[in-house]
N, C-alpha and C positions, 0 to 999 in steps of 0.2 A: 680812190681817196682813202682807202684803209678804214681800220677800226675807228681811228680818232674822229672821222666825220661822222660815223654812226652815233658815236657818244655825244658829239656837240649838236647834232641834228634831231637827237631822239625825241620825236614829237615835238610839240610846242611847250614842253613841261619844263625845259631848263631856260633859266635866263642868266645871262653873265653880265656882270656889272664890276664896277671898281669901288673900294672904300676911298676915304679921304687921304689915306696914304698912297692911292694909287694901285694897291694890291689888289689881284682879281679875287672877286667872289661870285660863287655859283649858288644860284637860288633853284630849288628842286620842287616841283608842285605835283600834288596827287589830284586825280578827277574830281574827288569830292571836296577838295579846297585845303587840304593839309600842306604844309610847305616846310623846307628846311633850307637853311642858308649856311654855306661852307665857304671859309676862307682859305686860300693858298697859304696864308700864312699859318704855319702849323698843320696844315691839313685838318683844321680845327672846325666841328660844327659850332656856329655861332648862335643858332636859332632853330627851334622845331615847333611849329605850331599845329594844333589840331584842326579838325575841319571847319570849327567854329572861329578859328583865328586866334584862339588863346595859346600864349606862350608856355610851354612846357619846361624849358629849361631856364636856369637862374643864370643871370649875369649881374654882377655887381654894378651899383651906380657910380662907383669910384673905380671902375675897371679901367685900365692904362690901354689905350688902343694904339700902340706904337711898337714896331719891331726894335730890337729883337725881344722884346718881352711878350710873353704869352697873356693873353686877355684872361681876366678873372671871371670864369663861367663857361658856359657851354659844353663841350666835351674836348677838352686838351689831351693829346696822346702823349703818353709817358712811357719814352724808350730813348736809349737803351737801358734805363733804370728808372725805378720807382723809389723814391726817397732821396738819401743823400749819400755819395761815395765822394772820397777826397778828390779824385780827379775829374770829376763830372759835376755839372751844375745840377741843382735839386731836379728830380724827375726827368733828367736827360735833355737831350738837344732838339728831339724831333719836333717838340711844340713850338719851338723859337725858330725855325728854319722855313724859308720859302719853299713849297712843294711845288712840282711841275705836274701838267696834265700828262697821263700816262698814255702815249700815243699808240702803243701797240700792247694792251693787257693780255696776258694769256687768258683763254676761255675758263669762266666759271661754271658751277653746276647750273643746269638750266632753272632750276628752282630759284637761283639767286639773280638770275638774268632776265626773266620774262616780265612784261606788264609792268615796270617800273621806270620811274626817272631816276638815274644816277649819273654819278662822275667818277671816273678812275684818276687817281693821283699816284705820284711816284716820288720818293725821295731816295738820293744816293748820297753818300758823304762826301763833303767838301775836304779841301787840304786841311782846313783848319779843324774840323771834325777828326780827321784821321791823327792828328797830333794829340788829342786828348783822349781818343778812342780808337786804337789803330786796328780797325778791322773794315773791311769792303763789304756792304751789304746793298740790297736793293729791298726797298720797303714800299710794297703796293699796297694801296687803300682804295677800296670801293665803297662809296657811300650811296645809299639807295633810300628812296622814299617809296614804300609799297603801294599798291591801289587803295588800300584800307587806311593809309597815313601812318603806318608804322615806320619806324627808323631802323636800318639795317648797316651795319659797319662790318667789313671784312678785311681784316689785314693779313697779308703775307709777306713775310720776311725770309728772303733767300740768302745765304752765306755764298758770296762770289770772291771770298778771300781763300788764301792757300792753307789757312789753318783753322781749327774750330774757334767758335766764341761762344760765351754765354751773354744773356741778359735778362733783365725783369721788365715788365710791361703791364700797363693799366689804360683803359678808357676812363679817364677822370670825369666822371659824368656828374655835373651839376644839376640837380633835380629842382624844379620851382615847386614849392609847397605852401599851403595856406598858413600853416603855424607849426614849427616844429614839434610842438608839444601835441599836436593833433595827429601825428604820423607814427604808425608802426610798421615794422618790416617781419614778414612771415616767410619761412623758408630756412633760417638760420638757426633753429632749434637744435641743442645738444652737440653744435659744432665747436670744436676747438678755434681759438683764435689768439692772435698775437696782440697784445695790448700796448700800443705805441706810446701811451701815457705812463707805463710802467717798465720801461726799459725792454720792450718786447716780451714781457712775461707770457708764458704760454696758459691760458685759461680756457674754461669751458662754459658754453652759453647755458645758462640755466632758465631762461624765461621761454614762456610759450611763443613770445613775439617781443622783438627789441624795440623798446619805446626810449623816449629821450628826455631827460632831466638835467643834464649837464654836459661837458664837452665828451664827445666819442672820437677815438682815432683807433680804429681796429681792422686786422686783417684776419678775415674768417677762411679757415684752410679746409680745402677739398669739399667745396662748397657744391649745393645742388645745381643742376642745369637751369633752374628757374627759381626766382625769388619773387614777392609781390612787396611793393612799398604801397600801404594803405594810407590815403590821405582822408582822413575824416570830414576835415573843413571843406574840401572841394569834391567831396564824395567821388572819387576817383581812384583807381588803382593803377600805379605803374607796374607793367609785367616785365621782367628783367630775363630774357632769355640768353643763353650764351654756351658757346662750344671752344674748346681749346683753351679755356681760361679757368683754371681750377679754384682759384681764390676770389673773394669779395672783400673789398676794402670799403668801410664805412666810415664816413668824417664829418662831424659838425663842430665848428670851431668854439662855440658858446661865446658868452659876453666878453670874457676877459682877453682870450686869444683875438678875438675880432677887434678889439681897440688897438692892437698891437700891429694890425696888416695895414699897410698904408693904401692899398687897392681894394679895401673892403669896408664898407660901412658898419658903424659900432652895432647897429640892431639888425644888420641884415641876416645873422645866423637864423633868425625865426623864420625867414622864407626861403632857405635852402636846406639841401642834404645831398652829400655826394655819396653815391652808392656806385661802385667801379668794378666791373668785370675786369680781373687781374691774373697775373701769374707773377708772384712775387715772393713765396716762401721758398720755392726751389727755382733757381735760375734755369732758363731755357737753354739748353746746349744744342748748338748747330754745327755739324760737321761741314767741310767744304762741299758745295753744291747741295745742300739740304734746304728744305724751306717748312717754314712753321706757320699754321694758319690759325686765326682766331676769329671768331664770329660774335657778334653782338647784336640783338634784337630788342628795341625798346617799343612797347605799344602801351597804350592807355584803355582801360575798360571801366565801366560804372562801379562804383563800390559796392553794389551787391554781388560783385564777383567773389567766389569763394577760392581761397588759395588750394582747397583740396583738389580742384580741377588741374593745378598746375602738375607737370611731369617732374617729380622730385628724384629722378634717376641720378646717383653719384656721377661725378666727373673724374673721380680718382678710383684708381683700382689697385 
């Protein structure tokens, strides 16, 4: 049966369904009760719940669930660009395409394979994609739910073209929070960032923690391997750990921009915060035959957690 049978039959922890558009969704479950729901539309994580069944990701009540538009919420994958370029739609096309189940994924490190429910997906460019971005690639994505309910995403992008290409990338992660005024981020202290509200002006973070009183749209550069998003209202902390992703994008649209987005509620900015593991400042360059790997792990701990426990090793050298 090959590797695909092992993926689809892996324990009873995987459920395959279809949404109202007929698109396949895969539900992953952990032994303690956590779950994650993944759509083949965009390879997008639509939902991630903890052991108590509480939703940890934000989805707008006005989100549009109809291809080819990406859903506003969850974890859209931004590739081959994050932001806007003249030749490509905002945040690239990967989040708007129908992915396939990867029938023969190359082996991963044993630590990323054992004791988890997971699904392997793959995206290859269509003829339409090649017209707007003329580079052949294979994008393999493994989405795992660990035994303790953490969510793990591993992306591997291979250049199967005859010439080099470069790209930017982000896991555009919409976290669900109690109230944005009750949230702070630790692990960004003293870092340089590009302020997208000021024509990408280069600034330096001055505070001990990032808190929110107005619109924020920043790309923090050469960020630590782990940061903490502390939600005082829900008394929990999101721990974001990453490899291969030097930058962190932080975004909250606040009130004025919220009113301008058709697929976003006017007051929903209070219940969400995007914190993205990303590679956006310096494009990733891949030569023919080379592969790039990025890893993101999201976990939740009680708010008594102290960020001093995090491994604050730099990712840039």
